[in-house]
Structures are given as C-alpha cells and as structure tokens.
C-alpha positions in Angstrom: 0.0 0.0 0.0 2.9 2.4 0.9 4.2 2.0 -2.6 1.1 3.5 -4.0 1.4 6.7 -2.0 3.4 9.7 -3.3 6.7 10.7 -1.5 5.7 14.3 -0.7 2.6 13.1 1.1 4.5 10.8 3.6 5.0 13.5 6.4 1.3 14.3 6.4 0.3 10.6 6.5 2.7 10.0 9.5 1.2 13.0 11.4 -2.4 11.8 10.8 -1.4 8.2 11.9 0.0 9.5 15.2 -3.1 11.5 15.9 -5.2 8.4 15.2 -3.3 6.2 17.5 -3.9 8.7 20.4 -7.6 8.5 19.7 -7.6 4.8 19.5 -5.8 4.4 22.7 -8.3 6.6 24.4 -11.1 4.6 22.9 -9.6 1.3 24.1 -9.4 2.6 27.6 -13.1 3.6 27.4 -14.3 0.4 25.9 -12.4 -1.7 28.4 -15.1 -1.0 31.0 -17.6 -3.0 28.8 -16.0 -6.4 28.4 -19.2 -8.0 27.1 -19.5 -5.8 24.0 -18.1 -6.7 20.5 -17.9 -4.5 17.5 -19.6 -7.0 15.3 -21.1 -4.5 12.9 -17.6 -3.5 11.8 -16.4 -7.1 11.7 -19.3 -8.0 9.4 -19.1 -4.8 7.3 -15.5 -5.5 6.2 -15.8 -9.0 4.8 -12.7 -9.9 2.9 -12.6 -10.2 -0.9 -11.5 -13.8 -0.6 -14.7 -14.6 1.4 -16.8 -12.7 -1.1 -15.7 -14.3 -4.3 -15.2 -17.8 -3.0 -18.6 -18.2 -1.3 -20.5 -20.6 -3.5 -19.9 -21.5 -7.2 -20.0 -18.9 -9.9 -20.0 -21.5 -12.7 -22.3 -24.3 -11.7 -24.8 -26.3 -13.8 -26.7 -23.2 -14.6 -23.6 -21.0 -15.5 -23.8 -18.5 -12.6 -25.5 -18.5 -9.3 -26.4 -15.8 -6.7 -25.3 -15.9 -3.2 -28.2 -17.3 -1.1 -28.7 -17.1 2.6 -28.1 -20.4 4.3 -29.1 -20.1 8.0 -26.5 -21.5 10.2 -27.6 -24.6 12.1 -28.1 -24.2 15.8 -27.6 -26.7 18.5 -30.1 -27.4 21.2 -28.6 -24.7 23.4 -29.0 -22.0 20.8 -25.3 -21.6 20.1 -24.1 -21.5 16.5 -22.6 -24.4 14.7 -18.8 -24.3 14.3 -19.1 -24.2 10.5 -18.8 -20.9 8.7 -22.2 -19.2 8.5 -23.6 -18.0 5.2 -25.7 -14.9 5.0 -27.4 -12.7 2.4 -24.9 -10.1 1.2 -26.5 -6.8 0.2 -24.1 -5.0 -2.0 -24.1 -1.2 -1.9 -25.8 0.8 -4.6 -24.7 4.1 -6.0 -27.5 5.9 -4.2 -28.1 5.9 -0.5 -25.8 4.7 2.3 -24.6 1.2 2.8 -26.8 -0.3 5.5 -23.8 -2.1 7.0 -22.4 1.3 7.9 -25.6 2.7 9.3 -26.5 2.7 12.9 -28.3 -0.4 14.1 -25.7 -3.0 13.0 -26.2 -5.7 10.5 -29.6 -6.0 8.7 -31.5 -9.2 9.1 -31.7 -11.7 6.3 -35.2 -13.2 6.0 -35.8 -12.6 9.7 -32.6 -14.4 10.8 -29.7 -12.6 12.5 -26.5 -14.2 11.1 -24.6 -14.2 14.3 -27.3 -14.4 16.8 -28.5 -11.6 19.0 -25.6 -10.0 20.8 -26.0 -9.6 24.6 -27.6 -6.4 25.6 -25.2 -4.0 27.4 -25.8 -3.0 30.9 -28.2 -0.1 31.3 -25.9 1.9 33.5 -23.4 4.1 31.6 -24.5 2.7 28.2 -25.1 6.2 26.8 -21.8 7.5 28.0 -20.0 4.4 26.6 -21.5 5.0 23.2 -20.6 8.7 23.3 -17.0 8.0 24.3 -16.6 5.3 21.6 -18.3 7.3 18.7 -15.5 9.9 18.2 -12.5 7.6 17.8 -14.5 5.2 15.8 -15.6 7.9 13.5 -12.1 9.1 13.1 -10.9 5.6 12.3 -13.7 5.1 9.8 -12.8 8.4 8.1 -9.2 7.5 8.0 -9.8 4.1 6.5 -12.2 5.4 3.9 -9.7 8.0 2.8 -7.0 5.4 2.6 -9.2 3.1 0.5 -10.2 6.0 -1.7 -6.6 7.0 -2.4 -5.7 3.4 -2.9 -8.5 2.9 -5.4 -7.7 6.1 -7.2 -4.0 5.1 -7.5 -4.9 1.6 -8.6 -7.2 2.9 -11.3 -4.5 5.3 -12.6 -2.0 2.4 -12.8 -4.4 0.3 -14.6 -5.7 2.9 -17.0 -6.9 1.5 -20.3 -7.4 -2.1 -19.0 -10.9 -3.6 -19.0 -12.2 -3.9 -15.5 -13.3 -7.3 -14.3 -17.0 -7.9 -14.4 -18.5 -10.4 -11.9 -21.9 -11.4 -13.1 -22.8 -12.6 -9.6 -22.8 -9.1 -8.2 -26.1 -8.1 -9.8 -27.6 -11.6 -9.8 -29.2 -11.4 -6.4 -31.1 -8.3 -7.4 -32.2 -9.7 -10.8 -33.2 -13.1 -9.6 -36.4 -12.1 -7.8 -37.5 -10.3 -11.0 -36.7 -13.4 -13.1 -38.6 -15.6 -10.7 -41.5 -13.3 -10.9 -41.5 -13.4 -14.7 -41.1 -17.1 -14.6 -44.2 -17.4 -12.4 -46.2 -15.5 -15.0 -44.8 -17.1 -18.2 -44.5 -20.7 -17.0 -41.3 -22.8 -17.4 -38.0 -21.2 -18.0 -36.6 -20.8 -21.5 -34.1 -23.7 -20.9 -36.9 -26.0 -19.7 -39.1 -25.0 -22.7 -36.2 -25.7 -25.1 -35.6 -29.1 -23.4 -39.2 -30.1 -23.8 -39.2 -29.1 -27.5 -36.0 -31.1 -28.0 -37.6 -34.2 -26.4 -40.5 -33.9 -28.9 -38.3 -34.0 -32.0 -38.4 -37.8 -32.4 -42.2 -37.8 -32.0 -42.6 -35.0 -34.4 -40.3 -36.7 -37.0 -42.3 -39.9 -36.8 -45.6 -38.0 -37.1 -44.4 -36.1 -40.2 -43.1 -39.2 -41.8 -46.3 -41.1 -41.0 -48.4 -38.3 -42.5 -46.0 -37.9 -45.4 -47.6 -34.7 -46.9 -45.6 -31.7 -48.1 -47.1 -29.5 -45.5 -46.2 -31.9 -42.6 -42.6 -32.3 -43.9 -42.2 -28.6 -44.3 -43.5 -28.0 -40.8 -41.1 -30.6 -39.5 -38.1 -29.0 -41.2 -39.1 -25.6 -39.8 -39.5 -27.1 -36.3 -36.1 -28.8 -36.5 -34.4 -25.6 -37.7 -36.0 -23.5 -35.0 -35.0 -25.9 -32.2 -31.5 -26.0 -33.6 -31.3 -22.2 -33.6 -32.7 -22.1 -30.0 -30.1 -24.7 -28.9 -27.3 -22.6 -30.5 -28.7 -19.4 -28.8 -28.4 -20.8 -25.3 -25.9 -19.0 -22.9 -22.4 -20.3 -23.4 -20.2 -21.3 -20.5 -17.6 -18.9 -19.2 -14.5 -19.0 -21.3 -10.9 -18.8 -20.1 -11.0 -15.1 -20.4 -14.0 -14.8 -18.2 -16.4 -13.7 -20.9 -19.9 -15.1 -21.5 -22.3 -15.0 -24.4 -25.9 -14.5 -23.4 -28.7 -13.9 -25.9 -31.3 -11.3 -25.2 -34.6 -12.5 -23.7 -36.5 -11.3 -26.7 -34.4 -13.1 -29.3 -34.6 -16.4 -27.3 -38.3 -16.1 -26.9 -38.7 -15.4 -30.6 -36.8 -18.5 -31.6 -38.8 -20.7 -29.1 -42.1 -19.2 -30.3 -41.1 -20.1 -33.9 -40.5 -23.7 -32.7 -43.8 -23.9 -31.0 -45.5 -22.4 -34.1 -43.9 -24.9 -36.4 -44.9 -27.8 -34.1 -48.4 -26.4 -34.0 -48.5 -26.4 -37.8 -47.3 -30.0 -37.9 -50.0 -30.9 -35.4 -52.7 -29.3 -37.5 -51.5 -30.8 -40.7 -51.5 -34.2 -39.1 -55.0 -33.7 -37.8 -56.3 -32.6 -41.2 -54.6 -35.4 -43.0 -56.0 -38.0 -40.5 -59.5 -36.7 -40.9 -59.2 -36.6 -44.7 -57.7 -40.1 -44.9 -60.4 -41.5 -42.6 -63.0 -40.2 -45.0 -61.3 -42.0 -47.9 -61.7 -45.4 -46.2 -64.4 -47.0 -48.2 -65.2 -50.7 -48.4 -66.9 -52.4 -51.1 -70.6 -51.9 -51.2 -71.2 -55.6 -51.9 -71.1 -57.9 -49.0 -68.3 -60.4 -48.9 -70.4 -63.1 -47.4 -72.0 -65.8 -49.5 -75.7 -66.6 -49.0 -76.8 -70.1 -48.0 -78.1 -70.7 -51.5 -74.8 -69.7 -52.9 -72.9 -71.9 -50.6 -75.2 -74.8 -51.5 -74.7 -74.2 -55.2 -70.9 -74.0 -54.6 -71.0 -77.2 -52.6 -72.4 -79.1 -55.6 -69.2 -78.4 -57.5 -66.5 -77.8 -54.9 -67.7 -80.0 -52.2 -69.4 -78.8 -49.0 -66.1 -78.6 -47.0 -64.3 -76.2 -49.4 -67.5 -74.2 -49.9 -68.0 -73.8 -46.1 -64.3 -72.8 -45.7 -64.6 -70.1 -48.3 -67.7 -68.7 -46.7 -66.1 -68.8 -43.3 -63.0 -66.9 -44.4 -65.0 -64.2 -46.3 -67.0 -63.7 -43.1 -63.7 -63.2 -41.3 -62.5 -60.7 -43.8 -65.8 -58.7 -43.5 -65.4 -58.7 -39.8 -61.9 -57.4 -40.0 -62.8 -54.7 -42.4 -65.8 -53.6 -40.3 -63.6 -53.5 -37.2 -60.9 -51.3 -38.9 -63.5 -49.0 -40.4 -65.2 -48.4 -37.0 -61.9 -47.8 -35.3 -60.8 -45.4 -38.0 -64.1 -43.5 -37.5 -63.5 -43.4 -33.8 -59.9 -42.0 -34.4 -61.3 -39.5 -36.8 -63.8 -38.3 -34.2 -61.0 -38.0 -31.6 -59.0 -35.9 -34.0 -61.9 -33.6 -34.7 -62.5 -33.1 -31.0 -58.9 -32.3 -30.1 -58.4 -28.6 -29.5 -55.7 -26.4 -30.7 -52.1 -27.2 -29.9 -51.1 -26.1 -26.4 -47.5 -26.1 -25.4 -48.1 -27.4 -21.9 -50.0 -30.4 -23.4 -47.6 -30.9 -26.3 -46.6 -34.5 -25.5 -50.2 -35.7 -24.9 -51.6 -33.9 -28.0 -48.8 -35.1 -30.3 -49.0 -38.7 -28.9 -52.8 -38.7 -29.5 -52.4 -37.5 -33.0 -49.7 -39.9 -33.8 -51.7 -42.9 -32.5 -54.8 -41.8 -34.3 -53.1 -41.0 -37.6 -51.1 -44.2 -37.3 -54.3 -46.3 -36.8 -56.2 -44.5 -39.6 -53.3 -45.0 -42.1 -53.0 -48.6 -41.1 -56.8 -49.0 -41.4 -56.8 -47.3 -44.8 -54.0 -49.6 -46.1 -55.5 -52.8 -44.5 -59.1 -52.1 -45.6 -57.9 -51.5 -49.1 -55.9 -54.7 -49.2 -58.5 -56.8 -47.3 -61.2 -55.5 -49.6 -59.0 -56.4 -52.6 -58.3 -59.9 -51.2 -62.0 -60.4 -50.5 -63.1 -59.1 -53.9 -60.5 -61.2 -55.7 -61.3 -64.3 -53.7 -65.0 -64.0 -54.3 -64.5 -63.2 -57.9 -62.1 -66.1 -58.2 -64.6 -68.4 -56.5 -67.3 -67.4 -59.0 -64.9 -67.8 -61.9 -63.9 -71.3 -60.8 -67.5 -72.2 -60.3 -68.5 -71.0 -63.7 -65.5 -72.7 -65.2 -66.5 -76.0 -63.5 -70.0 -75.6 -64.9 -68.8 -74.8 -68.4 -66.2 -77.6 -68.4 -68.8 -80.1 -67.2 -71.2 -79.1 -70.0 -68.4 -79.0 -72.5 -67.5 -82.5 -71.7 -71.2 -83.5 -72.2 -71.3 -81.5 -75.4 -68.1 -83.0 -76.8 -69.3 -86.5 -76.0 -72.6 -85.9 -77.6 -71.1 -84.2 -80.6 -68.6 -87.1 -81.3 -71.3 -89.6 -80.8 -73.7 -87.8 -83.2 -71.0 -87.6 -85.9 -70.1 -91.2 -85.5 -73.8 -92.4 -85.6 -74.6 -90.2 -88.5 -71.8 -91.8 -90.7 -72.7 -95.2 -89.5 -76.3 -94.7 -90.2 -75.5 -93.5 -93.7 -73.2 -96.5 -94.3 -75.8 -98.9 -93.0 -78.5 -97.4 -95.2 -76.2 -97.9 -98.2 -75.6 -101.5 -97.1 -79.3 -102.2 -96.7 -80.0 -100.8 -100.2 -77.4 -103.0 -101.6 -79.0 -106.1 -100.2 -81.4 -108.1 -102.4 -84.2 -108.3 -101.5 -84.3 -104.9 -99.7 -85.4 -105.1 -96.1 -88.0 -102.4 -96.0 -88.6 -102.7 -92.2 -84.9 -102.1 -91.7 -85.0 -99.1 -93.9 -88.0 -97.7 -92.0 -86.1 -98.2 -88.8 -83.1 -96.4 -90.3 -85.3 -93.5 -91.3 -86.5 -93.3 -87.7 -82.9 -93.3 -86.5 -82.0 -90.6 -88.9 -84.9 -88.6 -87.6 -83.6 -89.0 -84.0 -80.1 -87.9 -85.2 -81.6 -84.8 -86.9 -83.4 -84.0 -83.6 -80.1 -84.7 -81.7 -78.3 -82.2 -84.0 -80.9 -79.6 -83.1 -80.6 -80.3 -79.4 -76.8 -80.2 -79.7 -77.2 -76.6 -81.1 -79.4 -75.7 -78.2 -77.0 -77.1 -75.8 -74.2 -75.1 -77.4 -76.3 -72.0 -76.9 -76.9 -72.8 -73.3 -73.2 -73.1 -72.7 -72.7 -69.8 -74.4 -75.3 -68.2 -72.1 -73.3 -69.4 -69.1 -70.4 -67.0 -70.1 -72.8 -64.1 -69.7 -73.7 -64.8 -66.1 -72.1 -62.6 -63.4 -73.3 -64.2 -60.3 -73.4 -67.7 -58.7 -77.2 -68.2 -58.5 -78.0 -67.2 -62.1 -75.0 -69.3 -63.3 -76.3 -72.2 -61.3 -79.8 -71.8 -62.8 -78.4 -71.6 -66.3 -76.3 -74.7 -65.5 -79.4 -76.6 -64.6 -81.0 -75.7 -68.0 -77.9 -76.8 -69.8 -77.7 -80.0 -67.8 -81.3 -80.8 -68.7 -80.7 -80.3 -72.4 -77.4 -82.2 -72.3 -79.0 -85.1 -70.4 -81.8 -85.4 -72.9 -79.4 -85.1 -75.8 -77.2 -87.8 -74.5 -80.1 -90.1 -73.9 -81.4 -89.5 -77.4 -78.1 -90.3 -79.0 -77.6 -93.4 -76.9 -81.1 -94.6 -78.0 -80.2 -93.9 -81.6 -76.9 -95.8 -81.3 -78.6 -98.7 -79.8 -81.3 -98.8 -82.5 -78.6 -98.5 -85.2 -76.5 -101.3 -83.7 -79.6 -103.5 -83.6 -80.4 -102.9 -87.2 -76.8 -103.3 -88.5 -75.9 -106.4 -86.5 -72.6 -108.0 -86.8 -72.5 -107.9 -90.6 -73.3 -104.2 -90.5 -70.5 -103.5 -88.0 -67.9 -105.3 -90.1 -69.1 -103.5 -93.2 -68.8 -100.1 -91.5 -65.3 -100.9 -90.3 -64.1 -101.4 -93.8 -65.8 -98.3 -95.1 -63.3 -95.5 -96.0 -65.7 -92.7 -95.0 -66.2 -94.3 -91.6 -62.4 -94.6 -91.2 -62.0 -90.9 -92.2 -64.6 -89.7 -89.7 -63.1 -91.9 -86.9 -59.6 -90.5 -87.6 -61.0 -87.0 -87.6 -62.8 -87.5 -84.3 -59.8 -89.0 -82.6 -57.4 -86.3 -83.8 -59.8 -83.6 -82.6 -60.0 -85.3 -79.1 -56.3 -85.4 -79.0 -55.9 -81.7 -79.8 -58.5 -80.8 -77.2 -56.6 -82.9 -74.6 -53.4 -81.2 -75.5 -55.1 -77.8 -75.2 -56.4 -78.6 -71.7 -53.0 -79.8 -70.7 -51.4 -76.6 -71.8 -53.9 -74.6 -69.8 -53.1 -76.6 -66.7 -49.4 -76.1 -67.3 -49.9 -72.4 -67.5 -51.9 -72.4 -64.3 -49.1 -74.2 -62.6 -46.5 -71.7 -63.9 -48.7 -68.8 -62.8 -48.8 -70.1 -59.2 -45.0 -70.6 -59.3 -44.4 -67.0 -60.3 -46.6 -65.6 -57.6 -44.6 -63.4 -55.3 -44.9 -64.0 -51.5 -47.3 -61.7 -49.6 -45.4 -58.7 -48.3 -46.2 -58.0 -44.6 -48.1 -54.8 -44.3 -47.3 -51.6 -42.4 -43.5 -51.6 -43.0 -43.5 -47.9 -42.2 -44.8 -48.6 -38.8 -42.0 -50.9 -37.7 -38.6 -49.8 -36.5 -36.7 -52.0 -38.9 -38.9 -51.0 -41.8 -40.0 -54.6 -42.3 -36.6 -56.0 -42.9 -37.0 -58.7 -40.3 -36.3 -62.4 -41.1 -38.8 -64.3 -43.2 -40.0 -66.2 -40.2 -41.0 -63.1 -38.4 -44.4 -62.9 -40.2 -44.9 -66.5 -41.2 -47.9 -68.1 -39.5 -48.3 -71.1 -41.9 -46.0 -74.0 -41.9 -43.9 -74.0 -45.0 -44.8 -77.6 -45.7 -48.4 -76.6 -46.0 -47.6 -73.6 -48.3 -45.5 -75.8 -50.6 -48.1 -78.5 -50.7 -50.4 -76.7 -53.0 -47.8 -75.9 -55.7 -46.6 -79.5 -55.4 -50.0 -80.9 -56.0 -50.6 -78.5 -58.9 -47.4 -79.6 -60.5 -48.5 -83.2 -60.2 -51.8 -82.3 -61.8 -50.1 -80.6 -64.7 -47.9 -83.6 -65.2 -50.9 -85.9 -65.2 -52.7 -83.7 -67.7 -49.7 -83.8 -70.0 -49.6 -87.6 -69.7 -53.3 -87.9 -70.6 -52.7 -85.6 -73.6 -50.0 -87.9 -74.7 -52.3 -90.9 -74.5 -54.8 -89.1 -76.6 -52.1 -88.3 -79.2 -51.1 -92.0 -79.2 -54.7 -93.0 -79.9 -54.9 -90.5 -82.8 -51.7 -91.8 -84.2 -53.0 -95.4 -84.0 -56.0 -94.5 -86.0 -53.8 -92.6 -88.5 -51.7 -95.7 -89.0 -54.7 -97.4 -90.5 -56.5 -98.9 -87.5 -59.8 -100.2 -88.5 -62.8 -101.7 -86.9 -62.7 -102.1 -83.2 -59.2 -100.7 -83.1 -60.4 -97.3 -84.5 -63.4 -97.3 -82.2 -61.3 -98.1 -79.2 -58.7 -95.4 -80.1 -61.5 -92.9 -80.4 -62.9 -93.8 -77.1 -59.4 -93.7 -75.5 -58.8 -90.2 -76.9 -62.3 -89.1 -75.7 -61.6 -90.4 -72.2 -58.2 -88.8 -72.1 -59.8 -85.4 -73.1 -62.4 -85.8 -70.3 -59.7 -86.7 -67.8 -57.7 -83.6 -68.9 -60.8 -81.5 -68.2 -61.2 -83.1 -64.8 -57.5 -82.3 -64.0 -58.1 -78.8 -65.2 -60.9 -78.5 -62.7 -58.7 -79.8 -60.0 -56.1 -77.2 -61.0 -58.7 -74.5 -60.7 -59.5 -75.6 -57.2 -55.9 -75.7 -56.2 -55.4 -72.2 -57.5 -58.5 -71.1 -55.5 -57.1 -72.7 -52.3 -53.8 -70.9 -52.9 -55.6 -67.6 -53.2 -57.5 -68.4 -50.0 -54.3 -69.2 -48.2 -52.7 -65.9 -49.3 -55.7 -64.0 -48.2 -55.8 -65.8 -44.9 -52.1 -65.1 -44.4 -52.4 -61.4 -45.1 -55.3 -61.0 -42.7 -53.3 -62.7 -39.9 -50.3 -60.5 -40.6 -52.3 -57.3 -40.5 -54.1 -58.1 -37.3 -50.9 -59.5 -35.7 -48.8 -56.4 -36.5 -51.5 -54.0 -35.2 -51.9 -56.1 -32.1 -48.1 -56.2 -31.4 -48.0 -52.4 -32.0 -50.7 -51.9 -29.4 -49.0 -54.3 -27.0 -45.8 -52.3 -27.4 -47.7 -49.1 -26.5 -49.1 -50.9 -23.5 -45.6 -51.8 -22.4 -45.4 -55.5 -23.3 -41.7 -56.1 -23.1 -41.8 -58.8 -25.8 -43.0 -56.3 -28.4 -40.7 -53.4 -27.7 -37.9 -54.2 -30.0 -39.7 -53.9 -33.3 -41.7 -50.8 -32.6 -40.4 -47.4 -31.5 -42.1 -45.9 -28.4 -43.5 -42.8 -30.0 -46.7 -43.1 -28.0 -47.8 -45.3 -25.1 -50.8 -45.8 -22.8 -51.0 -46.4 -19.1 -53.5 -49.2 -18.4 -55.2 -50.0 -15.1 -54.2 -53.3 -13.5 -57.2 -55.3 -14.6 -56.6 -54.3 -18.2 -52.9 -55.1 -18.0 -53.9 -58.6 -16.9 -56.4 -58.9 -19.7 -53.9 -57.7 -22.3 -51.5 -60.4 -21.1 -54.2 -63.0 -21.5 -55.0 -61.8 -25.0 -51.3 -62.0 -25.9 -51.2 -65.6 -24.6 -54.2 -66.4 -26.8 -52.5 -64.9 -29.8 -49.4 -66.8 -29.1 -51.3 -70.1 -28.7 -53.2 -69.4 -32.0 -50.0 -68.8 -33.8 -48.6 -72.1 -32.6 -51.8 -73.8 -33.8 -51.6 -72.2 -37.2 -48.1 -73.5 -37.5 -48.8 -77.0 -36.5 -52.1 -77.7 -38.3 -52.1 -79.5 -41.6 -55.5 -78.6 -43.1 -57.0 -75.4 -44.4 -60.0 -75.8 -42.2 -58.0 -76.1 -39.0 -55.8 -73.2 -40.1 -58.8 -70.9 -40.7 -60.2 -71.7 -37.3 -56.9 -71.0 -35.5 -56.5 -67.8 -37.6 -60.0 -66.6 -36.6 -59.1 -67.0 -32.9 -55.9 -65.1 -33.3 -57.6 -62.3 -35.2 -60.4 -62.0 -32.7 -57.9 -61.7 -29.8 -55.8 -59.2 -31.7 -58.7 -56.9 -32.4 -59.8 -57.0 -28.8 -56.3 -56.1 -27.7 -56.3 -53.2 -30.2 -59.6 -51.9 -28.8 -58.3 -51.9 -25.3 -55.2 -50.0 -26.0 -56.7 -47.4 -28.3 -59.5 -46.9 -25.9 -57.1 -45.4 -23.3 -55.4 -42.0 -23.2 -52.2 -41.7 -25.1 -49.1 -40.4 -23.6 
C-alpha cells in the first residue's frame, strides 16, 4: 500500500497516523469498561474479498448462481454451529448509504440474524460508553475510507486502459427475484421450454413421416431448424478469459415461439390429414359373405367342405374390415374433438395425433388390401365355379357331338348297305329312317346345348349361373339319352354284318380318324392350360407383410417373423398343382397316341377303341383342369388368410408395445404409449397368450379348415387387444 502513496505526502500521513493512535488508545481505555461488547457490525461490514468471491460457485450447472442465505444450524442450546455461516450479502448501490455502515448493526436476512442476537449491554453508563466510543470510531472510519479512496484512485490510474473485471454474480441477487416473478407469469424457463421441445423432436419426426404430406414435412423442417437455432442461442459457458455470451430475452423467446408455431403447424397438418384419410376409407358396397343358397350351389361343384371354408373366411374378412373402419371412424372423431395445440400439453396432444393417424393410415391400407383380397377371392370363386359348370357341360357337349358324328356316318353307311341287299329289307330301312330322324333331332338339341353353354359365359353371379347350368344339364342329359337310344337302334339294325361292313368303309375310317385327332388336340389344349396355371402359381410373389412404415426395422426382419403357416403346407399346393399338370400332359400324350394309332390305319374295333381312348383322355384332362382350378382357389384363399393374420398381428403387437409389453418393444419405437389399469394389463397379457397359442396352432395344423379356425381365434384376440389399448389416453 505504501508503494502506491506519493513521497511528498508521507509526512502528512505520518502525522495523521500518530493522531489516530492517540484517539484509538483513548477509545480502548473507554471500551475496556464494557467487556461484554463486541464491534460485530464492523467485523461484518468488512468481509474480505476472498470470502466474497469464494462463497459458492459462480459456474455451476446453470452457468452463474447468486449468493443465497443459508441459515447457520443451531444446536439445542441455541449456540451457533462451528461451521462458517452463510448470509445474504446486500451490496451497496450508488444511491443511499450502505446499510452495513448505518446505525443499528447488520440488517437481518429473512428474519434471521446471522450471528445471533448480541447480549444487551448494561443499562448503566450505556449512553456514556457509546458517546465515548463514537468519536474515535468515526475518526478511524474516516481514515480508513480516505485510505481506501486513495488506494482505489491510485490503482485505477496504474491500470488505466485495462478492461475492468466484471462479476456477473454481483447483480444476480437483485435480478433473480424479477426473473422468478417473470417465470411465475410465463411458466417454465426458456431452458426448460427448449428441453421439452428437444424431447418432442423424435415424436414430431415420426408424425411427419407417417403423414407424409408436403405441409407436414415442411413444418417438421421448420421445427427442427427453430429448435437448432434455439439450442445454439443458449448462454455459453464462461470462457478462459471470463467472458460469456448470453442472448437477449426477446431473441430467445422469438426462436422458441417459432419452434412452437412450427410444431403447431405440424400438429394441425396431421389432424387434417388424418380426418381426410379417414373419410377416404371405403369398403366395397357388396357384402363379402355368401348366402346359404350360394354356398349350397358351390358345394355341388367344390364339395361342401371347401364351400364352407370359403364362406367362413370371407365372413372373417368382412369382420376385419368392419372393425378397422369403425376404429378409424373413432380415431377421426377424436382428431376432430382435439383442441388447438397447447405447449403445456404438447406431449399428450402429439401422442394422441400420432396414435390416431397411425391407426387411420393402417386401417386405410389394411381395408384397401383386405377389400381387394375379399373381392378377388369372391370373384375367383365365381370364376372357378363358372369354369366348372362350363367344363362339365363342354364334356357332355363334346361327347354328344362325337357320338352324333359317328352315328350319322354309321347310319349313312348302314343305309347304303341295306339298299345294296337283295331283296331290300323295308322294315330295316324304315327303322333307319327313324334313327335318322332321331339324329336330326339330336343335332338340333346339340345346337341348343351349345347356346346354353354360351349363355353361361354371360352370367355374373353364382345363382344365375347355377340356374343356367341346370338348364344346360337338362338339355345335355336329354341329348345324350337320345343319342344313346339312336346308337342302340342302329346297332340292332346293323348287327354283326353291318359293323364289319362299316369298319371297312373309307368314309367311316376318315370320320373316326378326324374325331380321334380332334379329341387329341383338345386334350393337349387342356394340358397346356393346366401347365400355364401351374407356372402362374409358381411365379406368384410372396405376400409382403403390411405396415412396414410402422415398424422400426422397416419390415426387414427375417422371413420367419411374419410366417404363420408351416412352409410344408404352403409348398403342398404348388406340389399338387405340378403333379396335376404332369398328369394332364400324360393324358394328352395318351390321346395323341390314340390318334396316331388311327392314323396308321387302324380299322374296326381298333379305331373305335382309339376314339374312345382319346375321348376319355380329353375328359380326364378336363377333370384335371378343374382340380387345378380348385388348387389355385385354395392358394388364393391361403394368401388372403395369411395377409389377414399378418395385418391383425402387427397391429396387435403395435398396441401391445404401446401398453408396455416387453416382448414387443424391439420392433416398434415408443412414439406413443398408454397407461393401463391393473385389470386391463392382466387382460392384455391374457390376450397375448391367446394370440401366441393361436400362432402355434396355425403353424402345426395340416388342413386349411383347422388353419382358418386358428387364424380366426388369433384375429379376434388381436382386435380385442387393439380396442383396449386405443380406448385409453395416449401419452
């Protein structure tokens, strides 16, 4: 300190110091009569700089902290704890006088006296003691103030041009009450507000991607950008030089408001998209379910077991579609009833919108696919049924046509033979005329039967097709009976001699060869059709599990993850179809061999047998073609059944993940969740057990009927689980 005082001023300072010592000595003698008194006010007023700037942490978790009063702990006797007490320090302002230097001692902090209440001096001579002490103390104070002033002046001169140190904590105690007051009015602090927005980024991203519209993606981009700017605008930590960077309150508020505004825009875009998408969910106006009459008609061609299975599965598809449509409508209603976006309820509102939009999008996709599967399966069922009816009638028509052509040529040859006999057998000629009349009638009936078959192609529904089939059957039955009667009459007229004569006739041989070749060509055509059906089934792509966008791994799980049907069952149908195609080709080869036999000059019974062999081969090829149709229908039924199981299972596992089922948490991200009461948690677990058991049954069964039954149980439990979860509040 002496080095800071100029040399000419030393004599004056020494004279003043001597004078002060005299006053202090006098004061000490006066105070000695009061041994119980302490000058605590002065002791507190001159807290050292080390105490001041080491009390507490300036750079804690929040960057800077104010000194706060920590009342010293007291023991049971009222004495102070030995640890250093902490008090509120009131720093002097430019206006007014420092309260620490005013009369009355140290001000109380929150009603607590830092050092306890000093003992009261004795009443006698108290006034005189204070008077005797006031003069020397005032002189000492004046002296010290002057010294400090000169020291500060000298110090500032020596450090001219240097930037003074700034201690942010000095003004902090005065500003903090104001900040707390503002915080009470505006809600959470800016840091807390930013932290909440940062936590919503993942949820907002998933929501925007689920919606997928330009407006939602633009709002997401704006939200991300605003949150990033707000993060960068946070107060930085104190650097080595002691400087800090703190944004203005208005700029920070502006960036956070932009983030909330962008999130609100995303929220509204998602709501509008969900409502719009829900209104687009439309199922087919036609019912999927077959009537009892239709099932009965189908049973006549497919068998009652397959017909009942088709009807059962289509009822299941209709149930699934109705369930999804109703849940989408409920989600749409919830979206409409949600209010505007509120920052304090951001997590709940976004979670609700995410869950509803997710369900609506899944319902839209599933309903569209299930409706397509149901429509295709029902259409395929009718197509196969109509094909069966047509093939059945074509076989009858082909048989009657060949028989008519054969009997006509035989009748003609027999008539020539009878005319060549001498004498002419008039009764035989009359009978031949009657047979020719029957054949002419049969030709007319054959034309009618062809027309009836043509009418079948125009039918668009099962019951009209079944009615037209009955008409064609009646005509075909009568036609076949007429031709068989004509053939029997002709054989009776011709006898053995006539049969041998006809076998040697060139025209008969030509007709027989023509009929055999035609039958062989028809068998080959049917075999080609069966082969193409078999290739079509082979080229069918496996059913892609739905809702890949909903799952965390985007549907790239192992093939077994969504397989509910044993591969041996799935490969059984293609194997059977391949065998049918091979059999059809073998039959066509037999027909070709029969035609070749006739072409090599087979006559008599050989030609007739070859024709019959070719005709039987053609009919067998048609039967194999019908079997191929049924196998293709079963394959489509299996694909539809598999997709329905996949859709319901994925939605159920998604709901279970939201409910906290640990087994389902890996595949789905926890963008939203629900908190279930205990009884519903138990019920959810029971439903999960049912679903698991049904999956095991679908894997182990070996028949389509058992598979469909197990699948229905799984789907029912899955939908019940979905209803429970989506019926609770989302978080």
